[in-house]
A tleap script that builds the chain and sets N, CA, C and O, in Angstrom:
source leaprc.protein.ff14SB
mol = sequence {
  NMET ALA GLU SER THR ALA ASP PHE THR PRO
  PRO ASN VAL SER ASP ALA THR TRP ALA ASN
  LEU SER ASP VAL ASN GLN SER VAL GLU LEU
  VAL LEU GLY THR THR THR VAL PRO PHE SER
  THR ALA SER PHE TRP SER GLU GLY SER LEU
  ILE GLU LEU ASN LYS LEU ALA GLY GLU ASN
  ILE ASP VAL LEU VAL ASN GLY LYS LEU CYS
  PHE ARG GLY GLN ILE VAL THR VAL ALA GLU
  ASN PHE GLY VAL ARG ILE THR GLU ILE VAL
  GLN GLU CPRO
}
set mol.1.N position { 23.475 12.399 14.271 }
set mol.1.CA position { 23.235 13.760 14.030 }
set mol.1.C position { 24.069 14.232 13.457 }
set mol.1.O position { 23.893 14.744 12.352 }
set mol.2.N position { 25.536 14.170 14.237 }
set mol.2.CA position { 26.452 14.634 13.089 }
set mol.2.C position { 26.818 14.196 12.271 }
set mol.2.O position { 26.846 12.967 12.198 }
set mol.3.N position { 27.431 15.270 10.909 }
set mol.3.CA position { 27.880 14.446 9.710 }
set mol.3.C position { 29.320 14.169 9.861 }
set mol.3.O position { 30.157 14.616 10.645 }
set mol.4.N position { 29.414 12.919 8.461 }
set mol.4.CA position { 30.380 12.042 8.616 }
set mol.4.C position { 31.993 13.247 8.281 }
set mol.4.O position { 31.561 14.005 7.413 }
set mol.5.N position { 32.869 13.499 8.455 }
set mol.5.CA position { 33.967 14.370 8.243 }
set mol.5.C position { 35.106 14.002 6.699 }
set mol.5.O position { 35.695 14.701 5.875 }
set mol.6.N position { 34.964 12.642 6.933 }
set mol.6.CA position { 35.563 11.217 6.445 }
set mol.6.C position { 36.104 12.306 4.974 }
set mol.6.O position { 37.101 13.025 4.899 }
set mol.7.N position { 35.332 12.134 4.247 }
set mol.7.CA position { 35.251 12.828 3.461 }
set mol.7.C position { 35.926 14.043 3.102 }
set mol.7.O position { 36.522 14.033 2.025 }
set mol.8.N position { 35.950 15.131 3.827 }
set mol.8.CA position { 36.381 16.811 3.997 }
set mol.8.C position { 37.235 16.820 4.535 }
set mol.8.O position { 37.729 16.214 5.486 }
set mol.9.N position { 37.518 17.747 3.749 }
set mol.9.CA position { 38.994 18.946 3.940 }
set mol.9.C position { 38.448 20.054 3.952 }
set mol.9.O position { 37.742 20.355 2.989 }
set mol.10.N position { 38.629 21.042 5.123 }
set mol.10.CA position { 38.560 22.686 4.938 }
set mol.10.C position { 39.526 23.151 4.300 }
set mol.10.O position { 40.700 22.809 4.440 }
set mol.11.N position { 39.054 24.058 3.466 }
set mol.11.CA position { 40.457 24.958 2.483 }
set mol.11.C position { 41.374 24.896 3.065 }
set mol.11.O position { 41.294 24.335 4.158 }
set mol.12.N position { 42.556 25.386 2.666 }
set mol.12.CA position { 44.328 26.186 3.027 }
set mol.12.C position { 44.658 24.830 4.405 }
set mol.12.O position { 45.458 25.109 5.298 }
set mol.13.N position { 44.283 24.096 4.400 }
set mol.13.CA position { 44.191 22.277 5.416 }
set mol.13.C position { 44.611 21.656 4.456 }
set mol.13.O position { 44.113 21.581 3.333 }
set mol.14.N position { 45.562 21.175 4.861 }
set mol.14.CA position { 46.862 19.525 4.615 }
set mol.14.C position { 45.675 18.468 5.521 }
set mol.14.O position { 44.995 18.332 6.538 }
set mol.15.N position { 46.105 17.887 4.176 }
set mol.15.CA position { 45.229 16.544 5.073 }
set mol.15.C position { 45.754 16.116 5.939 }
set mol.15.O position { 45.220 15.801 7.002 }
set mol.16.N position { 46.903 16.017 5.663 }
set mol.16.CA position { 47.786 15.376 7.204 }
set mol.16.C position { 47.485 15.961 8.413 }
set mol.16.O position { 47.340 15.195 9.366 }
set mol.17.N position { 47.286 17.812 8.691 }
set mol.17.CA position { 47.080 18.174 9.437 }
set mol.17.C position { 45.416 18.085 9.880 }
set mol.17.O position { 45.007 17.992 11.037 }
set mol.18.N position { 44.547 18.143 8.593 }
set mol.18.CA position { 42.989 17.861 9.293 }
set mol.18.C position { 43.125 16.124 10.086 }
set mol.18.O position { 42.546 15.943 11.157 }
set mol.19.N position { 43.683 15.318 9.627 }
set mol.19.CA position { 43.742 13.951 10.257 }
set mol.19.C position { 44.097 14.431 11.428 }
set mol.19.O position { 43.067 14.431 12.102 }
set mol.20.N position { 45.128 14.915 12.165 }
set mol.20.CA position { 45.273 15.415 13.020 }
set mol.20.C position { 44.072 16.066 13.900 }
set mol.20.O position { 43.513 15.672 14.924 }
set mol.21.N position { 43.931 17.006 13.242 }
set mol.21.CA position { 42.917 17.387 14.359 }
set mol.21.C position { 41.345 17.143 14.383 }
set mol.21.O position { 40.669 17.705 15.245 }
set mol.22.N position { 40.714 16.235 13.355 }
set mol.22.CA position { 40.141 15.380 12.629 }
set mol.22.C position { 38.897 15.253 14.746 }
set mol.22.O position { 37.829 15.804 15.014 }
set mol.23.N position { 39.691 14.412 15.559 }
set mol.23.CA position { 39.579 13.527 16.731 }
set mol.23.C position { 40.076 14.258 17.507 }
set mol.23.O position { 40.812 13.742 18.349 }
set mol.24.N position { 39.903 15.511 17.526 }
set mol.24.CA position { 40.296 16.380 18.495 }
set mol.24.C position { 38.485 17.042 19.073 }
set mol.24.O position { 37.430 17.372 18.532 }
set mol.25.N position { 39.229 16.901 20.892 }
set mol.25.CA position { 37.007 17.188 21.401 }
set mol.25.C position { 37.097 18.466 21.523 }
set mol.25.O position { 37.912 19.158 22.132 }
set mol.26.N position { 36.189 18.729 20.891 }
set mol.26.CA position { 35.788 20.150 20.990 }
set mol.26.C position { 34.780 20.066 22.102 }
set mol.26.O position { 34.114 19.037 22.207 }
set mol.27.N position { 34.543 21.483 23.294 }
set mol.27.CA position { 33.508 21.565 23.729 }
set mol.27.C position { 32.250 22.476 22.895 }
set mol.27.O position { 32.535 23.498 22.270 }
set mol.28.N position { 30.548 21.835 23.009 }
set mol.28.CA position { 30.252 22.640 22.260 }
set mol.28.C position { 28.833 22.805 22.950 }
set mol.28.O position { 28.112 21.812 23.037 }
set mol.29.N position { 28.354 24.202 23.510 }
set mol.29.CA position { 27.523 24.191 24.269 }
set mol.29.C position { 26.333 24.980 23.545 }
set mol.29.O position { 26.510 25.910 22.757 }
set mol.30.N position { 24.939 24.402 23.982 }
set mol.30.CA position { 23.794 24.985 23.047 }
set mol.30.C position { 22.673 25.647 23.827 }
set mol.30.O position { 22.001 25.199 24.756 }
set mol.31.N position { 22.633 27.049 23.104 }
set mol.31.CA position { 22.439 28.242 24.658 }
set mol.31.C position { 20.863 28.407 23.975 }
set mol.31.O position { 20.769 28.684 22.779 }
set mol.32.N position { 20.314 28.321 24.356 }
set mol.32.CA position { 18.674 28.146 24.451 }
set mol.32.C position { 17.687 30.055 24.996 }
set mol.32.O position { 16.618 30.565 24.663 }
set mol.33.N position { 18.787 30.462 25.889 }
set mol.33.CA position { 18.045 31.979 26.573 }
set mol.33.C position { 19.521 31.676 27.561 }
set mol.33.O position { 20.229 30.697 27.798 }
set mol.34.N position { 19.498 32.896 27.891 }
set mol.34.CA position { 19.911 33.702 29.014 }
set mol.34.C position { 18.501 34.115 29.942 }
set mol.34.O position { 17.305 33.946 29.704 }
set mol.35.N position { 19.055 34.587 30.832 }
set mol.35.CA position { 18.121 35.847 31.685 }
set mol.35.C position { 19.169 36.219 33.499 }
set mol.35.O position { 19.974 35.496 34.087 }
set mol.36.N position { 18.905 36.918 33.675 }
set mol.36.CA position { 19.726 37.250 35.065 }
set mol.36.C position { 18.178 37.723 35.710 }
set mol.36.O position { 17.296 38.375 35.151 }
set mol.37.N position { 18.204 37.176 37.006 }
set mol.37.CA position { 17.981 36.684 38.542 }
set mol.37.C position { 18.507 37.652 39.706 }
set mol.37.O position { 19.643 38.098 39.543 }
set mol.38.N position { 17.692 38.092 41.061 }
set mol.38.CA position { 18.544 38.244 41.758 }
set mol.38.C position { 18.362 36.715 42.392 }
set mol.38.O position { 17.789 35.716 41.955 }
set mol.39.N position { 19.236 37.022 43.832 }
set mol.39.CA position { 19.131 35.463 43.898 }
set mol.39.C position { 18.126 35.158 44.809 }
set mol.39.O position { 17.448 34.134 44.726 }
set mol.40.N position { 17.996 36.014 45.689 }
set mol.40.CA position { 16.618 35.746 46.583 }
set mol.40.C position { 15.988 35.664 45.764 }
set mol.40.O position { 14.896 35.631 46.330 }
set mol.41.N position { 15.689 35.561 44.209 }
set mol.41.CA position { 14.314 34.768 43.252 }
set mol.41.C position { 14.948 33.646 43.540 }
set mol.41.O position { 14.632 32.881 44.451 }
set mol.42.N position { 16.061 33.476 42.608 }
set mol.42.CA position { 17.042 31.268 42.602 }
set mol.42.C position { 16.914 30.890 43.915 }
set mol.42.O position { 16.628 29.709 44.111 }
set mol.43.N position { 17.070 31.665 44.925 }
set mol.43.CA position { 16.894 30.589 45.701 }
set mol.43.C position { 15.444 30.143 46.166 }
set mol.43.O position { 15.802 29.723 47.266 }
set mol.44.N position { 14.498 29.987 46.157 }
set mol.44.CA position { 13.054 29.832 45.765 }
set mol.44.C position { 13.229 28.774 45.014 }
set mol.44.O position { 12.326 27.937 45.045 }
set mol.45.N position { 13.954 28.617 44.482 }
set mol.45.CA position { 13.006 27.504 42.544 }
set mol.45.C position { 13.335 26.299 43.549 }
set mol.45.O position { 14.066 26.059 44.509 }
set mol.46.N position { 12.207 25.593 42.631 }
set mol.46.CA position { 12.375 24.452 42.879 }
set mol.46.C position { 12.097 23.437 41.983 }
set mol.46.O position { 11.969 23.655 40.778 }
set mol.47.N position { 11.959 21.952 42.664 }
set mol.47.CA position { 11.607 21.577 41.210 }
set mol.47.C position { 10.259 22.095 40.526 }
set mol.47.O position { 9.709 22.909 41.268 }
set mol.48.N position { 9.622 21.893 39.447 }
set mol.48.CA position { 8.188 22.437 38.663 }
set mol.48.C position { 8.895 23.529 38.966 }
set mol.48.O position { 7.743 23.860 39.247 }
set mol.49.N position { 9.987 24.927 39.328 }
set mol.49.CA position { 9.909 26.183 38.908 }
set mol.49.C position { 10.641 26.637 36.906 }
set mol.49.O position { 11.365 26.370 35.947 }
set mol.50.N position { 9.637 27.481 37.559 }
set mol.50.CA position { 9.594 27.604 35.334 }
set mol.50.C position { 10.635 29.040 35.632 }
set mol.50.O position { 10.425 29.556 36.730 }
set mol.51.N position { 11.481 29.569 34.957 }
set mol.51.CA position { 12.316 30.371 35.035 }
set mol.51.C position { 12.481 30.369 33.332 }
set mol.51.O position { 12.898 29.399 32.699 }
set mol.52.N position { 12.059 31.673 32.732 }
set mol.52.CA position { 11.850 32.792 31.696 }
set mol.52.C position { 13.280 33.025 30.879 }
set mol.52.O position { 14.100 33.818 31.341 }
set mol.53.N position { 13.589 32.183 29.444 }
set mol.53.CA position { 14.461 32.971 29.139 }
set mol.53.C position { 13.959 34.708 28.420 }
set mol.53.O position { 12.866 35.272 28.462 }
set mol.54.N position { 15.462 35.213 27.722 }
set mol.54.CA position { 15.517 36.560 26.825 }
set mol.54.C position { 14.671 35.680 25.725 }
set mol.54.O position { 13.496 35.998 25.911 }
set mol.55.N position { 14.742 34.718 24.664 }
set mol.55.CA position { 14.121 34.109 23.418 }
set mol.55.C position { 12.823 33.836 23.386 }
set mol.55.O position { 12.383 33.486 24.481 }
set mol.56.N position { 11.979 33.875 22.432 }
set mol.56.CA position { 11.217 33.839 21.659 }
set mol.56.C position { 10.747 32.385 21.445 }
set mol.56.O position { 11.446 31.676 20.721 }
set mol.57.N position { 9.415 31.772 22.111 }
set mol.57.CA position { 9.819 30.579 21.157 }
set mol.57.C position { 10.234 30.078 19.673 }
set mol.57.O position { 10.184 31.195 19.157 }
set mol.58.N position { 10.572 29.308 18.707 }
set mol.58.CA position { 10.992 29.251 17.793 }
set mol.58.C position { 12.054 30.040 17.061 }
set mol.58.O position { 12.342 30.033 15.864 }
set mol.59.N position { 12.425 30.534 17.791 }
set mol.59.CA position { 13.600 31.482 17.721 }
set mol.59.C position { 15.048 30.159 17.398 }
set mol.59.O position { 14.896 28.974 17.695 }
set mol.60.N position { 16.476 30.769 16.700 }
set mol.60.CA position { 17.540 30.486 16.837 }
set mol.60.C position { 18.178 29.760 17.790 }
set mol.60.O position { 18.365 30.724 18.532 }
set mol.61.N position { 18.724 28.748 18.452 }
set mol.61.CA position { 19.575 29.082 19.580 }
set mol.61.C position { 20.901 29.444 19.230 }
set mol.61.O position { 21.158 29.137 18.066 }
set mol.62.N position { 21.948 30.060 19.919 }
set mol.62.CA position { 23.048 29.591 19.679 }
set mol.62.C position { 23.491 28.475 20.298 }
set mol.62.O position { 22.977 27.956 21.289 }
set mol.63.N position { 25.004 27.895 19.367 }
set mol.63.CA position { 25.919 27.253 19.342 }
set mol.63.C position { 27.078 27.215 19.355 }
set mol.63.O position { 27.566 27.313 18.229 }
set mol.64.N position { 28.005 27.079 20.418 }
set mol.64.CA position { 29.349 27.884 21.282 }
set mol.64.C position { 30.610 26.622 21.053 }
set mol.64.O position { 30.621 25.542 21.645 }
set mol.65.N position { 31.528 27.046 20.141 }
set mol.65.CA position { 32.242 25.697 19.833 }
set mol.65.C position { 33.476 26.346 21.462 }
set mol.65.O position { 33.577 27.564 21.609 }
set mol.66.N position { 34.173 25.480 22.368 }
set mol.66.CA position { 35.059 26.000 23.168 }
set mol.66.C position { 34.965 27.851 23.284 }
set mol.66.O position { 35.557 28.851 22.878 }
set mol.67.N position { 34.086 27.553 23.916 }
set mol.67.CA position { 33.424 29.220 24.342 }
set mol.67.C position { 33.158 30.247 22.673 }
set mol.67.O position { 33.482 31.435 22.677 }
set mol.68.N position { 32.909 29.978 22.137 }
set mol.68.CA position { 32.586 30.958 21.112 }
set mol.68.C position { 31.563 30.893 20.327 }
set mol.68.O position { 31.744 29.844 19.709 }
set mol.69.N position { 30.619 31.350 19.972 }
set mol.69.CA position { 29.799 31.626 18.385 }
set mol.69.C position { 29.965 31.486 17.199 }
set mol.69.O position { 30.520 32.224 16.384 }
set mol.70.N position { 29.364 30.294 17.060 }
set mol.70.CA position { 30.008 29.869 15.672 }
set mol.70.C position { 28.796 29.708 14.947 }
set mol.70.O position { 28.549 30.540 14.073 }
set mol.71.N position { 28.133 28.938 15.123 }
set mol.71.CA position { 26.262 28.116 14.613 }
set mol.71.C position { 25.065 29.157 14.843 }
set mol.71.O position { 25.353 30.296 15.207 }
set mol.72.N position { 24.066 28.883 14.689 }
set mol.72.CA position { 22.743 29.159 15.029 }
set mol.72.C position { 22.293 27.793 14.685 }
set mol.72.O position { 22.858 26.936 14.006 }
set mol.73.N position { 20.891 27.767 15.441 }
set mol.73.CA position { 20.403 26.499 14.628 }
set mol.73.C position { 18.963 26.581 15.248 }
set mol.73.O position { 18.592 27.496 15.982 }
set mol.74.N position { 17.991 25.216 14.756 }
set mol.74.CA position { 16.816 25.162 15.073 }
set mol.74.C position { 16.660 23.657 16.403 }
set mol.74.O position { 17.391 22.701 16.662 }
set mol.75.N position { 15.705 24.006 16.796 }
set mol.75.CA position { 16.246 22.156 18.003 }
set mol.75.C position { 14.719 21.162 16.646 }
set mol.75.O position { 13.683 21.361 16.011 }
set mol.76.N position { 15.529 20.354 16.931 }
set mol.76.CA position { 15.139 19.451 16.163 }
set mol.76.C position { 14.718 18.038 17.257 }
set mol.76.O position { 15.120 17.994 18.420 }
set mol.77.N position { 13.878 16.984 16.647 }
set mol.77.CA position { 13.955 15.932 18.097 }
set mol.77.C position { 13.798 15.151 16.396 }
set mol.77.O position { 13.141 15.471 15.405 }
set mol.78.N position { 15.356 13.293 16.874 }
set mol.78.CA position { 15.243 12.858 16.086 }
set mol.78.C position { 15.190 11.656 16.857 }
set mol.78.O position { 15.830 11.601 17.907 }
set mol.79.N position { 14.423 10.566 16.417 }
set mol.79.CA position { 12.688 9.688 17.056 }
set mol.79.C position { 13.006 10.050 18.217 }
set mol.79.O position { 12.462 11.155 18.216 }
set mol.80.N position { 13.746 9.905 19.778 }
set mol.80.CA position { 13.537 10.076 20.554 }
set mol.80.C position { 14.011 11.186 21.297 }
set mol.80.O position { 13.421 11.713 22.241 }
set mol.81.N position { 15.484 11.626 20.658 }
set mol.81.CA position { 16.484 12.474 21.242 }
set mol.81.C position { 15.618 14.316 20.526 }
set mol.81.O position { 14.947 14.830 19.631 }
set mol.82.N position { 16.035 14.447 21.249 }
set mol.82.CA position { 16.676 16.621 20.141 }
set mol.82.C position { 17.842 15.975 20.086 }
set mol.82.O position { 18.427 15.015 20.588 }
set mol.83.N position { 18.028 17.121 19.038 }
set mol.83.CA position { 18.666 17.332 18.259 }
set mol.83.C position { 18.922 19.188 17.533 }
set mol.83.O position { 18.114 20.114 17.603 }
set mol.84.N position { 20.135 19.193 16.972 }
set mol.84.CA position { 19.838 20.781 16.421 }
set mol.84.C position { 20.292 20.819 14.893 }
set mol.84.O position { 21.415 20.524 14.482 }
set mol.85.N position { 18.945 21.338 13.951 }
set mol.85.CA position { 19.751 21.951 12.604 }
set mol.85.C position { 20.388 23.049 12.595 }
set mol.85.O position { 19.772 24.096 12.792 }
set mol.86.N position { 21.483 23.048 12.410 }
set mol.86.CA position { 22.588 24.360 11.917 }
set mol.86.C position { 21.346 24.758 10.721 }
set mol.86.O position { 20.501 24.116 10.097 }
set mol.87.N position { 21.790 26.240 10.809 }
set mol.87.CA position { 20.935 26.880 9.952 }
set mol.87.C position { 21.702 28.399 9.086 }
set mol.87.O position { 21.606 28.857 7.947 }
set mol.88.N position { 22.579 28.869 10.536 }
set mol.88.CA position { 23.236 29.733 9.563 }
set mol.88.C position { 24.535 29.612 10.627 }
set mol.88.O position { 24.568 29.271 11.810 }
set mol.89.N position { 25.966 30.188 9.364 }
set mol.89.CA position { 27.534 29.850 10.382 }
set mol.89.C position { 28.080 31.087 10.490 }
set mol.89.O position { 28.366 31.675 9.447 }
set mol.90.N position { 28.339 31.746 11.834 }
set mol.90.CA position { 28.570 32.450 12.409 }
set mol.90.C position { 29.574 33.202 12.232 }
set mol.90.O position { 29.695 34.418 12.083 }
set mol.91.N position { 30.835 31.689 12.287 }
set mol.91.CA position { 32.115 31.738 12.430 }
set mol.91.C position { 32.808 30.520 12.336 }
set mol.91.O position { 32.583 29.608 13.132 }
set mol.92.N position { 33.601 30.431 11.463 }
set mol.92.CA position { 34.237 28.984 12.303 }
set mol.92.C position { 34.522 28.291 13.067 }
set mol.92.O position { 35.537 28.960 13.257 }
set mol.93.N position { 34.626 27.466 13.807 }
set mol.93.CA position { 35.510 27.053 14.809 }
set mol.93.C position { 36.635 27.451 14.740 }
set mol.93.O position { 37.459 27.122 15.593 }
savepdb mol mol.pdb
quit
């Protein structure tokens, strides 16, 4: 799903610097939504429980890189896997 960065160097970054950084792993979170519930509710969750989130079906999800919101995107399927198509750049990672 990820696009190759082999032929891409961001503006104002030297090729040598980019070569050193391009293989550094980043923590990526895909946030479908959030909710706040009392402990008394969460303590009764079990297999099959439904947890309602604060986003509507079809809304973009948030993509966080190292804990910072950087992108928004849409859930897609690729073969039998889920993926995210980036639809908006919020902040450069």
